[in-house]
BAKOL-871189 format. One record per atom (N, C-alpha, C): residue number from 1; residue in three letters; atom name; x, y, z. Coordinates in pm, 1 decimal, decimal comma. Example, Ala and Ser with C-alpha at 12.3 -4.5 7.8 and 13.67 -1.06 7.14 Angstrom:
# residues 2
+-------+------+-------+----------+----------+----------+
: fivex : fike : dovex :       px :       py :       pz :
+-------+------+-------+----------+----------+----------+
:     1 :  ala :     N :   1319,0 :   -569,0 :    780,0 :
:     1 :  ala :    CA :   1230,0 :   -450,0 :    780,0 :
:     1 :  ala :     C :   1320,0 :   -330,0 :    780,0 :
:     2 :  ser :     N :   1285,0 :   -225,0 :    708,0 :
:     2 :  ser :    CA :   1367,0 :   -106,0 :    714,0 :
:     2 :  ser :     C :   1290,0 :      3,0 :    787,0 :
+-------+------+-------+----------+----------+----------+
This chain:
# residues 129
+-------+------+-------+----------+----------+----------+
: fivex : fike : dovex :       px :       py :       pz :
+-------+------+-------+----------+----------+----------+
:     1 :  unk :     N :     85,1 :   -118,6 :      0,0 :
:     1 :  unk :    CA :      0,0 :      0,0 :      0,0 :
:     1 :  unk :     C :     88,8 :    123,7 :      0,0 :
:     2 :  unk :     N :     42,1 :    225,1 :    -68,7 :
:     2 :  unk :    CA :    115,3 :    351,2 :    -65,3 :
:     2 :  unk :     C :     51,0 :    445,8 :     37,0 :
:     3 :  unk :     N :    110,9 :    561,1 :     52,5 :
:     3 :  unk :    CA :     65,2 :    658,0 :    152,5 :
:     3 :  unk :     C :    -82,4 :    692,8 :    134,5 :
:     4 :  unk :     N :   -122,7 :    722,9 :     12,9 :
:     4 :  unk :    CA :   -261,2 :    765,6 :    -12,5 :
:     4 :  unk :     C :   -361,1 :    653,2 :     16,9 :
:     5 :  unk :     N :   -326,9 :    530,6 :    -19,0 :
:     5 :  unk :    CA :   -414,9 :    417,1 :      9,1 :
:     5 :  unk :     C :   -430,8 :    397,3 :    160,1 :
:     6 :  unk :     N :   -321,7 :    410,5 :    233,2 :
:     6 :  unk :    CA :   -326,7 :    395,5 :    378,8 :
:     6 :  unk :     C :   -409,8 :    507,9 :    440,1 :
:     7 :  unk :     N :   -387,4 :    630,7 :    395,0 :
:     7 :  unk :    CA :   -465,7 :    743,6 :    446,9 :
:     7 :  unk :     C :   -614,7 :    720,2 :    425,0 :
:     8 :  unk :     N :   -651,8 :    680,5 :    304,5 :
:     8 :  unk :    CA :   -792,5 :    657,7 :    272,5 :
:     8 :  unk :     C :   -850,8 :    545,2 :    356,3 :
:     9 :  unk :     N :   -773,9 :    438,7 :    376,4 :
:     9 :  unk :    CA :   -825,4 :    325,8 :    454,0 :
:     9 :  unk :     C :   -842,0 :    363,1 :    601,4 :
:    10 :  unk :     N :   -744,7 :    435,3 :    657,4 :
:    10 :  unk :    CA :   -755,5 :    479,8 :    796,5 :
:    10 :  unk :     C :   -878,5 :    568,7 :    815,9 :
:    11 :  unk :     N :   -900,4 :    659,6 :    720,6 :
:    11 :  unk :    CA :  -1014,1 :    752,0 :    732,3 :
:    11 :  unk :     C :  -1147,6 :    687,3 :    698,3 :
:    12 :  unk :     N :  -1146,3 :    566,2 :    643,7 :
:    12 :  unk :    CA :  -1271,6 :    496,9 :    612,8 :
:    12 :  unk :     C :  -1336,3 :    436,1 :    737,4 :
:    13 :  unk :     N :  -1263,7 :    432,3 :    847,0 :
:    13 :  unk :    CA :  -1317,6 :    376,3 :    970,8 :
:    13 :  unk :     C :  -1421,5 :    472,3 :   1029,0 :
:    14 :  unk :     N :  -1525,5 :    418,1 :   1092,2 :
:    14 :  unk :    CA :  -1631,6 :    503,7 :   1148,8 :
:    14 :  unk :     C :  -1576,0 :    609,4 :   1244,2 :
:    15 :  unk :     N :  -1614,0 :    732,6 :   1219,7 :
:    15 :  unk :    CA :  -1577,8 :    849,4 :   1301,6 :
:    15 :  unk :     C :  -1427,8 :    874,5 :   1310,2 :
:    16 :  unk :     N :  -1351,0 :    820,2 :   1217,3 :
:    16 :  unk :    CA :  -1206,1 :    843,3 :   1216,6 :
:    16 :  unk :     C :  -1177,1 :    983,9 :   1166,5 :
:    17 :  unk :     N :  -1076,6 :   1044,0 :   1225,4 :
:    17 :  unk :    CA :  -1030,1 :   1174,6 :   1180,1 :
:    17 :  unk :     C :   -880,0 :   1182,7 :   1202,6 :
:    18 :  unk :     N :   -817,7 :   1280,0 :   1139,2 :
:    18 :  unk :    CA :   -673,3 :   1297,3 :   1149,4 :
:    18 :  unk :     C :   -643,2 :   1432,8 :   1211,5 :
:    19 :  unk :     N :   -539,1 :   1436,3 :   1294,5 :
:    19 :  unk :    CA :   -489,1 :   1564,3 :   1343,5 :
:    19 :  unk :     C :   -336,4 :   1557,3 :   1349,4 :
:    20 :  unk :     N :   -274,4 :   1668,4 :   1386,8 :
:    20 :  unk :    CA :   -128,7 :   1681,9 :   1377,8 :
:    20 :  unk :     C :    -70,2 :   1735,3 :   1509,0 :
:    21 :  unk :     N :    -83,2 :   1662,4 :   1619,6 :
:    21 :  unk :    CA :    -32,8 :   1714,8 :   1746,6 :
:    21 :  unk :     C :    119,8 :   1718,9 :   1754,6 :
:    22 :  unk :     N :    189,3 :   1646,5 :   1667,5 :
:    22 :  unk :    CA :    335,1 :   1642,4 :   1669,1 :
:    22 :  unk :     C :    396,0 :   1723,1 :   1554,7 :
:    23 :  unk :     N :    315,2 :   1802,7 :   1486,2 :
:    23 :  unk :    CA :    362,6 :   1882,5 :   1374,3 :
:    23 :  unk :     C :    312,5 :   1828,3 :   1242,0 :
:    24 :  unk :     N :    342,7 :   1900,3 :   1134,4 :
:    24 :  unk :    CA :    290,7 :   1867,6 :   1002,2 :
:    24 :  unk :     C :    333,5 :   1731,6 :    950,0 :
:    25 :  unk :     N :    445,5 :   1679,4 :    994,2 :
:    25 :  unk :    CA :    498,0 :   1555,6 :    938,7 :
:    25 :  unk :     C :    439,8 :   1427,8 :    994,4 :
:    26 :  unk :     N :    358,0 :   1436,6 :   1097,8 :
:    26 :  unk :    CA :    304,2 :   1315,9 :   1161,5 :
:    26 :  unk :     C :    152,1 :   1325,4 :   1166,6 :
:    27 :  unk :     N :     87,0 :   1237,5 :   1090,1 :
:    27 :  unk :    CA :    -58,7 :   1232,6 :   1086,8 :
:    27 :  unk :     C :   -106,9 :   1133,2 :   1192,2 :
:    28 :  unk :     N :   -184,0 :   1181,9 :   1289,4 :
:    28 :  unk :    CA :   -236,5 :   1095,8 :   1395,1 :
:    28 :  unk :     C :   -383,5 :   1067,8 :   1365,2 :
:    29 :  unk :     N :   -416,9 :    939,4 :   1354,0 :
:    29 :  unk :    CA :   -553,0 :    896,6 :   1322,8 :
:    29 :  unk :     C :   -621,1 :    854,0 :   1452,1 :
:    30 :  unk :     N :   -738,8 :    911,3 :   1472,9 :
:    30 :  unk :    CA :   -811,4 :    890,5 :   1598,4 :
:    30 :  unk :     C :   -955,3 :    851,8 :   1571,9 :
:    31 :  unk :     N :  -1013,2 :    787,8 :   1671,6 :
:    31 :  unk :    CA :  -1155,7 :    761,8 :   1677,6 :
:    31 :  unk :     C :  -1200,2 :    805,1 :   1816,6 :
:    32 :  unk :     N :  -1296,9 :    894,2 :   1820,2 :
:    32 :  unk :    CA :  -1343,4 :    951,2 :   1947,7 :
:    32 :  unk :     C :  -1224,5 :    995,3 :   2034,5 :
:    33 :  unk :     N :  -1129,3 :   1058,9 :   1973,1 :
:    33 :  unk :    CA :  -1010,8 :   1118,2 :   2036,7 :
:    33 :  unk :     C :   -912,1 :   1016,0 :   2090,9 :
:    34 :  unk :     N :   -928,0 :    889,1 :   2055,2 :
:    34 :  unk :    CA :   -830,8 :    786,1 :   2092,6 :
:    34 :  unk :     C :   -750,3 :    748,9 :   1969,2 :
:    35 :  unk :     N :   -619,0 :    746,6 :   1982,0 :
:    35 :  unk :    CA :   -532,3 :    718,2 :   1868,8 :
:    35 :  unk :     C :   -536,4 :    569,2 :   1834,1 :
:    36 :  unk :     N :   -555,2 :    538,9 :   1704,9 :
:    36 :  unk :    CA :   -545,3 :    400,2 :   1659,7 :
:    36 :  unk :     C :   -435,5 :    382,2 :   1555,5 :
:    37 :  unk :     N :   -371,8 :    491,4 :   1514,9 :
:    37 :  unk :    CA :   -259,3 :    479,8 :   1423,7 :
:    37 :  unk :     C :   -199,4 :    615,1 :   1393,6 :
:    38 :  unk :     N :    -75,7 :    613,3 :   1348,1 :
:    38 :  unk :    CA :    -19,8 :    736,0 :   1292,8 :
:    38 :  unk :     C :     72,8 :    704,1 :   1177,9 :
:    39 :  unk :     N :     79,7 :    798,2 :   1087,5 :
:    39 :  unk :    CA :    151,8 :    783,3 :    961,5 :
:    39 :  unk :     C :    257,3 :    892,5 :    952,0 :
:    40 :  unk :     N :    378,8 :    853,1 :    913,7 :
:    40 :  unk :    CA :    487,0 :    949,8 :    901,5 :
:    40 :  unk :     C :    589,3 :    898,7 :    799,6 :
:    41 :  unk :     N :    677,0 :    987,1 :    758,4 :
:    41 :  unk :    CA :    784,8 :    952,4 :    667,0 :
:    41 :  unk :     C :    912,9 :    935,8 :    746,7 :
:    42 :  unk :     N :    979,9 :    821,3 :    729,5 :
:    42 :  unk :    CA :   1107,8 :    800,0 :    795,3 :
:    42 :  unk :     C :   1212,6 :    893,2 :    738,0 :
:    43 :  unk :     N :   1285,2 :    960,3 :    823,2 :
:    43 :  unk :    CA :   1385,8 :   1056,9 :    778,6 :
:    43 :  unk :     C :   1516,2 :    985,4 :    744,8 :
:    44 :  unk :     N :   1586,2 :   1039,7 :    650,2 :
:    44 :  unk :    CA :   1713,6 :    981,1 :    606,2 :
:    44 :  unk :     C :   1817,1 :    976,3 :    718,2 :
:    45 :  unk :     N :   1807,6 :   1066,9 :    815,9 :
:    45 :  unk :    CA :   1906,5 :   1072,9 :    923,0 :
:    45 :  unk :     C :   1864,4 :    991,7 :   1044,6 :
:    46 :  unk :     N :   1748,5 :    929,2 :   1038,4 :
:    46 :  unk :    CA :   1696,4 :    855,7 :   1152,1 :
:    46 :  unk :     C :   1790,7 :    740,7 :   1189,1 :
:    47 :  unk :     N :   1828,2 :    733,5 :   1314,4 :
:    47 :  unk :    CA :   1922,7 :    631,7 :   1357,7 :
:    47 :  unk :     C :   1854,6 :    511,5 :   1419,8 :
:    48 :  unk :     N :   1727,1 :    520,9 :   1452,8 :
:    48 :  unk :    CA :   1658,6 :    412,8 :   1523,5 :
:    48 :  unk :     C :   1646,7 :    287,1 :   1438,3 :
:    49 :  unk :     N :   1623,1 :    299,9 :   1310,4 :
:    49 :  unk :    CA :   1610,9 :    184,4 :   1222,1 :
:    49 :  unk :     C :   1625,3 :    231,7 :   1078,4 :
:    50 :  unk :     N :   1733,6 :    195,0 :   1015,2 :
:    50 :  unk :    CA :   1760,8 :    243,1 :    879,8 :
:    50 :  unk :     C :   1658,2 :    192,1 :    779,2 :
:    51 :  unk :     N :   1582,2 :     85,4 :    812,1 :
:    51 :  unk :    CA :   1478,9 :     34,2 :    721,8 :
:    51 :  unk :     C :   1369,6 :    138,1 :    699,1 :
:    52 :  unk :     N :   1350,7 :    230,3 :    793,1 :
:    52 :  unk :    CA :   1244,8 :    329,8 :    782,9 :
:    52 :  unk :     C :   1284,8 :    448,1 :    694,9 :
:    53 :  unk :     N :   1411,4 :    470,5 :    676,5 :
:    53 :  unk :    CA :   1459,9 :    587,2 :    601,9 :
:    53 :  unk :     C :   1400,2 :    591,9 :    461,6 :
:    54 :  unk :     N :   1333,9 :    703,5 :    432,6 :
:    54 :  unk :    CA :   1277,9 :    724,7 :    299,5 :
:    54 :  unk :     C :   1145,9 :    655,5 :    273,2 :
:    55 :  unk :     N :   1095,8 :    578,5 :    367,5 :
:    55 :  unk :    CA :    967,4 :    509,0 :    352,4 :
:    55 :  unk :     C :    865,5 :    567,0 :    450,3 :
:    56 :  unk :     N :    740,5 :    570,2 :    407,6 :
:    56 :  unk :    CA :    634,1 :    600,8 :    502,4 :
:    56 :  unk :     C :    616,2 :    480,3 :    591,9 :
:    57 :  unk :     N :    572,5 :    507,1 :    713,3 :
:    57 :  unk :    CA :    543,6 :    398,1 :    806,5 :
:    57 :  unk :     C :    421,4 :    434,1 :    889,0 :
:    58 :  unk :     N :    353,4 :    330,4 :    938,1 :
:    58 :  unk :    CA :    238,6 :    351,2 :   1025,3 :
:    58 :  unk :     C :    262,1 :    275,3 :   1155,3 :
:    59 :  unk :     N :    223,4 :    337,5 :   1264,2 :
:    59 :  unk :    CA :    223,4 :    270,2 :   1393,6 :
:    59 :  unk :     C :     80,9 :    226,1 :   1420,8 :
:    60 :  unk :     N :     65,7 :     98,1 :   1458,6 :
:    60 :  unk :    CA :    -66,1 :     41,0 :   1482,8 :
:    60 :  unk :     C :    -66,1 :    -37,5 :   1613,0 :
:    61 :  unk :     N :   -175,7 :    -26,1 :   1686,1 :
:    61 :  unk :    CA :   -192,9 :   -100,5 :   1810,0 :
:    61 :  unk :     C :   -212,2 :   -247,6 :   1775,9 :
:    62 :  unk :     N :   -163,6 :   -335,9 :   1865,0 :
:    62 :  unk :    CA :   -169,5 :   -478,8 :   1836,7 :
:    62 :  unk :     C :   -168,3 :   -556,9 :   1967,9 :
:    63 :  unk :     N :   -235,0 :   -672,1 :   1970,6 :
:    63 :  unk :    CA :   -225,3 :   -762,3 :   2085,1 :
:    63 :  unk :     C :    -79,1 :   -804,7 :   2098,2 :
:    64 :  unk :     N :    -24,8 :   -813,0 :   2219,3 :
:    64 :  unk :    CA :    117,2 :   -842,7 :   2236,6 :
:    64 :  unk :     C :    165,8 :   -970,3 :   2166,9 :
:    65 :  unk :     N :     92,2 :  -1080,7 :   2177,9 :
:    65 :  unk :    CA :    136,6 :  -1205,0 :   2114,1 :
:    65 :  unk :     C :    134,9 :  -1192,7 :   1961,7 :
:    66 :  unk :     N :     31,3 :  -1128,7 :   1909,0 :
:    66 :  unk :    CA :     23,4 :  -1109,8 :   1764,6 :
:    66 :  unk :     C :    132,9 :  -1015,0 :   1716,9 :
:    67 :  unk :     N :    163,9 :   -913,1 :   1796,9 :
:    67 :  unk :    CA :    269,7 :   -818,8 :   1760,2 :
:    67 :  unk :     C :    401,4 :   -893,2 :   1738,5 :
:    68 :  unk :     N :    434,1 :   -983,3 :   1828,4 :
:    68 :  unk :    CA :    557,9 :  -1060,4 :   1814,9 :
:    68 :  unk :     C :    554,0 :  -1150,4 :   1691,8 :
:    69 :  unk :     N :    439,3 :  -1213,4 :   1668,9 :
:    69 :  unk :    CA :    424,9 :  -1302,4 :   1554,3 :
:    69 :  unk :     C :    444,0 :  -1225,4 :   1422,9 :
:    70 :  unk :     N :    380,7 :  -1108,2 :   1412,3 :
:    70 :  unk :    CA :    393,4 :  -1028,1 :   1289,7 :
:    70 :  unk :     C :    537,5 :   -983,7 :   1266,7 :
:    71 :  unk :     N :    608,5 :   -953,0 :   1374,3 :
:    71 :  unk :    CA :    749,4 :   -913,4 :   1361,5 :
:    71 :  unk :     C :    834,9 :  -1029,3 :   1310,8 :
:    72 :  unk :     N :    797,6 :  -1151,5 :   1351,3 :
:    72 :  unk :    CA :    870,5 :  -1270,2 :   1304,0 :
:    72 :  unk :     C :    841,9 :  -1298,8 :   1157,0 :
:    73 :  unk :     N :    719,2 :  -1275,2 :   1113,1 :
:    73 :  unk :    CA :    678,4 :  -1307,5 :    975,8 :
:    73 :  unk :     C :    727,7 :  -1203,9 :    875,5 :
:    74 :  unk :     N :    712,9 :  -1075,6 :    910,6 :
:    74 :  unk :    CA :    742,3 :   -967,1 :    816,7 :
:    74 :  unk :     C :    861,9 :   -884,3 :    864,3 :
:    75 :  unk :     N :    970,9 :   -881,1 :    788,8 :
:    75 :  unk :    CA :   1085,4 :   -797,4 :    826,7 :
:    75 :  unk :     C :   1049,6 :   -648,1 :    835,2 :
:    76 :  unk :     N :    943,5 :   -605,5 :    765,4 :
:    76 :  unk :    CA :    903,1 :   -464,0 :    765,9 :
:    76 :  unk :     C :    806,4 :   -430,7 :    878,8 :
:    77 :  unk :     N :    785,0 :   -523,5 :    969,9 :
:    77 :  unk :    CA :    708,2 :   -496,2 :   1092,4 :
:    77 :  unk :     C :    808,2 :   -501,5 :   1207,2 :
:    78 :  unk :     N :    821,5 :   -389,6 :   1275,4 :
:    78 :  unk :    CA :    918,8 :   -376,8 :   1384,3 :
:    78 :  unk :     C :    847,5 :   -325,4 :   1509,3 :
:    79 :  unk :     N :    911,5 :   -333,9 :   1626,0 :
:    79 :  unk :    CA :    849,9 :   -279,3 :   1747,2 :
:    79 :  unk :     C :    813,0 :   -132,3 :   1728,0 :
:    80 :  unk :     N :    702,9 :    -89,9 :   1787,6 :
:    80 :  unk :    CA :    649,7 :     44,8 :   1769,6 :
:    80 :  unk :     C :    751,3 :    154,6 :   1795,2 :
:    81 :  unk :     N :    779,1 :    231,9 :   1692,0 :
:    81 :  unk :    CA :    873,5 :    343,2 :   1700,7 :
:    81 :  unk :     C :    813,3 :    453,7 :   1786,9 :
:    82 :  unk :     N :    881,4 :    490,6 :   1893,0 :
:    82 :  unk :    CA :    836,8 :    592,3 :   1989,1 :
:    82 :  unk :     C :    706,8 :    553,4 :   2059,6 :
:    83 :  unk :     N :    678,9 :    424,0 :   2069,7 :
:    83 :  unk :    CA :    554,2 :    377,8 :   2130,6 :
:    83 :  unk :     C :    587,2 :    265,5 :   2229,6 :
:    84 :  unk :     N :    483,9 :    221,9 :   2303,2 :
:    84 :  unk :    CA :    497,1 :    104,8 :   2389,8 :
:    84 :  unk :     C :    518,6 :    -16,2 :   2298,7 :
:    85 :  unk :     N :    635,8 :    -72,0 :   2301,5 :
:    85 :  unk :    CA :    672,9 :   -176,6 :   2206,8 :
:    85 :  unk :     C :    600,5 :   -308,4 :   2230,8 :
:    86 :  unk :     N :    537,0 :   -323,2 :   2342,9 :
:    86 :  unk :    CA :    456,8 :   -443,4 :   2370,8 :
:    86 :  unk :     C :    322,4 :   -437,6 :   2298,2 :
:    87 :  unk :     N :    266,0 :   -318,5 :   2285,5 :
:    87 :  unk :    CA :    130,5 :   -302,7 :   2231,9 :
:    87 :  unk :     C :    123,3 :   -235,2 :   2094,9 :
:    88 :  unk :     N :    236,4 :   -190,3 :   2041,2 :
:    88 :  unk :    CA :    235,5 :   -118,9 :   1914,0 :
:    88 :  unk :     C :    342,0 :   -174,0 :   1820,7 :
:    89 :  unk :     N :    306,8 :   -184,0 :   1693,9 :
:    89 :  unk :    CA :    400,2 :   -220,7 :   1588,5 :
:    89 :  unk :     C :    415,7 :   -104,5 :   1492,2 :
:    90 :  unk :     N :    531,9 :    -94,7 :   1433,2 :
:    90 :  unk :    CA :    556,1 :     -3,3 :   1322,2 :
:    90 :  unk :     C :    559,2 :    -87,0 :   1195,8 :
:    91 :  unk :     N :    478,4 :    -47,0 :   1098,7 :
:    91 :  unk :    CA :    470,7 :   -116,4 :    970,6 :
:    91 :  unk :     C :    532,9 :    -24,7 :    865,4 :
:    92 :  unk :     N :    644,7 :    -67,3 :    809,7 :
:    92 :  unk :    CA :    715,4 :     11,6 :    709,3 :
:    92 :  unk :     C :    651,4 :    -16,4 :    573,0 :
:    93 :  unk :     N :    607,7 :     88,5 :    507,3 :
:    93 :  unk :    CA :    536,9 :     76,6 :    379,7 :
:    93 :  unk :     C :    637,3 :     72,0 :    264,1 :
:    94 :  unk :     N :    708,7 :    -38,4 :    257,0 :
:    94 :  unk :    CA :    811,1 :    -54,4 :    153,5 :
:    94 :  unk :     C :    765,9 :   -146,8 :     40,7 :
:    95 :  unk :     N :    638,7 :   -186,6 :     41,2 :
:    95 :  unk :    CA :    585,0 :   -272,2 :    -63,8 :
:    95 :  unk :     C :    599,4 :   -420,6 :    -37,8 :
:    96 :  unk :     N :    658,0 :   -458,6 :     73,8 :
:    96 :  unk :    CA :    682,6 :   -600,3 :    100,3 :
:    96 :  unk :     C :    566,1 :   -671,5 :    169,6 :
:    97 :  unk :     N :    471,0 :   -596,4 :    221,1 :
:    97 :  unk :    CA :    357,6 :   -656,5 :    291,8 :
:    97 :  unk :     C :    233,2 :   -641,8 :    205,0 :
:    98 :  unk :     N :    158,4 :   -751,4 :    183,1 :
:    98 :  unk :    CA :     38,0 :   -743,3 :     99,7 :
:    98 :  unk :     C :    -64,7 :   -643,3 :    155,2 :
:    99 :  unk :     N :   -136,0 :   -578,6 :     64,0 :
:    99 :  unk :    CA :   -236,1 :   -479,0 :    102,0 :
:    99 :  unk :     C :   -337,3 :   -535,9 :    200,6 :
:   100 :  unk :     N :   -385,5 :   -655,8 :    174,8 :
:   100 :  unk :    CA :   -484,6 :   -716,7 :    263,7 :
:   100 :  unk :     C :   -434,2 :   -733,8 :    406,0 :
:   101 :  unk :     N :   -307,1 :   -764,0 :    420,2 :
:   101 :  unk :    CA :   -248,9 :   -781,2 :    553,6 :
:   101 :  unk :     C :   -238,8 :   -646,9 :    625,7 :
:   102 :  unk :     N :   -199,6 :   -542,6 :    553,3 :
:   102 :  unk :    CA :   -193,5 :   -409,4 :    615,4 :
:   102 :  unk :     C :   -333,7 :   -365,4 :    656,2 :
:   103 :  unk :     N :   -432,2 :   -387,4 :    571,3 :
:   103 :  unk :    CA :   -570,7 :   -352,8 :    605,3 :
:   103 :  unk :     C :   -616,3 :   -429,3 :    728,5 :
:   104 :  unk :     N :   -580,4 :   -556,2 :    739,8 :
:   104 :  unk :    CA :   -617,5 :   -637,4 :    856,3 :
:   104 :  unk :     C :   -554,2 :   -580,7 :    983,4 :
:   105 :  unk :     N :   -427,1 :   -537,2 :    973,7 :
:   105 :  unk :    CA :   -359,7 :   -478,5 :   1089,6 :
:   105 :  unk :     C :   -426,7 :   -347,6 :   1131,1 :
:   106 :  unk :     N :   -467,4 :   -266,8 :   1033,4 :
:   106 :  unk :    CA :   -538,7 :   -141,9 :   1063,3 :
:   106 :  unk :     C :   -672,4 :   -173,7 :   1129,0 :
:   107 :  unk :     N :   -745,9 :   -270,0 :   1074,1 :
:   107 :  unk :    CA :   -874,6 :   -310,4 :   1132,4 :
:   107 :  unk :     C :   -856,8 :   -353,9 :   1277,5 :
:   108 :  unk :     N :   -754,3 :   -434,5 :   1303,5 :
:   108 :  unk :    CA :   -731,2 :   -483,3 :   1439,6 :
:   108 :  unk :     C :   -696,0 :   -369,8 :   1534,8 :
:   109 :  unk :     N :   -615,7 :   -274,7 :   1488,3 :
:   109 :  unk :    CA :   -580,5 :   -159,7 :   1571,7 :
:   109 :  unk :     C :   -705,4 :    -81,0 :   1608,1 :
:   110 :  unk :     N :   -788,8 :    -55,6 :   1508,5 :
:   110 :  unk :    CA :   -913,1 :     18,3 :   1531,6 :
:   110 :  unk :     C :  -1001,1 :    -55,7 :   1632,3 :
:   111 :  unk :     N :  -1017,7 :   -186,2 :   1613,2 :
:   111 :  unk :    CA :  -1103,5 :   -266,0 :   1702,9 :
:   111 :  unk :     C :  -1049,1 :   -269,4 :   1844,8 :
:   112 :  unk :     N :   -917,5 :   -279,0 :   1860,2 :
:   112 :  unk :    CA :   -858,7 :   -278,5 :   1994,7 :
:   112 :  unk :     C :   -885,6 :   -147,0 :   2067,1 :
:   113 :  unk :     N :   -870,8 :    -37,4 :   1997,2 :
:   113 :  unk :    CA :   -895,3 :     93,3 :   2058,2 :
:   113 :  unk :     C :  -1043,6 :    107,3 :   2095,9 :
:   114 :  unk :     N :  -1132,1 :     66,3 :   2005,6 :
:   114 :  unk :    CA :  -1275,5 :     76,2 :   2032,7 :
:   114 :  unk :     C :  -1314,4 :    -13,7 :   2150,5 :
:   115 :  unk :     N :  -1252,9 :   -131,0 :   2161,6 :
:   115 :  unk :    CA :  -1288,0 :   -224,7 :   2268,8 :
:   115 :  unk :     C :  -1254,1 :   -170,8 :   2407,5 :
:   116 :  unk :     N :  -1165,8 :    -71,2 :   2414,5 :
:   116 :  unk :    CA :  -1130,4 :    -10,6 :   2543,2 :
:   116 :  unk :     C :  -1211,5 :    114,8 :   2574,8 :
:   117 :  unk :     N :  -1308,9 :    145,6 :   2490,4 :
:   117 :  unk :    CA :  -1394,2 :    262,7 :   2513,4 :
:   117 :  unk :     C :  -1513,5 :    224,7 :   2600,2 :
:   118 :  unk :     N :  -1586,1 :    325,5 :   2643,5 :
:   118 :  unk :    CA :  -1708,1 :    299,9 :   2720,2 :
:   118 :  unk :     C :  -1808,6 :    224,7 :   2632,8 :
:   119 :  unk :     N :  -1900,5 :    154,3 :   2695,6 :
:   119 :  unk :    CA :  -2002,7 :     79,2 :   2621,2 :
:   119 :  unk :     C :  -2083,9 :    172,3 :   2531,6 :
:   120 :  unk :     N :  -2113,6 :    290,3 :   2579,6 :
:   120 :  unk :    CA :  -2190,1 :    386,7 :   2501,0 :
:   120 :  unk :     C :  -2115,3 :    424,1 :   2373,0 :
:   121 :  unk :     N :  -1986,9 :    454,9 :   2386,1 :
:   121 :  unk :    CA :  -1906,7 :    489,8 :   2268,1 :
:   121 :  unk :     C :  -1892,0 :    370,8 :   2174,0 :
:   122 :  unk :     N :  -1873,5 :    251,6 :   2231,0 :
:   122 :  unk :    CA :  -1862,2 :    131,4 :   2147,9 :
:   122 :  unk :     C :  -1989,0 :    110,3 :   2065,7 :
:   123 :  unk :     N :  -2104,0 :    123,3 :   2129,9 :
:   123 :  unk :    CA :  -2230,6 :    100,0 :   2059,8 :
:   123 :  unk :     C :  -2251,4 :    202,2 :   1950,2 :
:   124 :  unk :     N :  -2214,3 :    326,6 :   1973,7 :
:   124 :  unk :    CA :  -2233,0 :    429,2 :   1869,9 :
:   124 :  unk :     C :  -2146,6 :    400,0 :   1748,2 :
:   125 :  unk :     N :  -2032,1 :    335,9 :   1768,9 :
:   125 :  unk :    CA :  -1945,2 :    300,7 :   1657,1 :
:   125 :  unk :     C :  -1987,3 :    169,8 :   1591,1 :
:   126 :  unk :     N :  -2032,9 :     74,2 :   1669,6 :
:   126 :  unk :    CA :  -2073,0 :    -55,4 :   1613,4 :
:   126 :  unk :     C :  -2189,3 :    -41,5 :   1517,0 :
:   127 :  unk :     N :  -2276,1 :     54,7 :   1540,7 :
:   127 :  unk :    CA :  -2388,9 :     78,3 :   1450,6 :
:   127 :  unk :     C :  -2338,6 :    114,8 :   1311,0 :
:   128 :  unk :     N :  -2224,8 :    181,8 :   1303,5 :
:   128 :  unk :    CA :  -2170,1 :    230,9 :   1177,5 :
:   128 :  unk :     C :  -2076,3 :    130,4 :   1110,0 :
:   129 :  unk :     N :  -2050,1 :     18,9 :   1174,6 :
:   129 :  unk :    CA :  -1955,6 :    -78,7 :   1118,4 :
:   129 :  unk :     C :  -2028,0 :   -185,1 :   1037,2 :
+-------+------+-------+----------+----------+----------+
């Protein structure tokens, strides 16, 4: 998936919106003000992981066991950059992961965030799903 496809898919989720609390370069995707992902471009000077340099990447929430499994399967899935590495993965958009798998990871992130909301908020979103 490319940047535009990811942006469109993230915004297709019920009540999803984007804001920029970390500046213009980092798009934070939220549902009812809870973050379920963010999209950014890896900088060429970034020292944390050279695989991210020059590629867009998304951080997505994930169940801890699944997060480890995805990291084992896909070299472009790494522990969440600047996030709780137990609950977040960084997915590098370098073309190596099938679109359906990235969409599934986005869906799971959205569902995990919604599952931690109040019952009232969950029901208002479930009607739209």
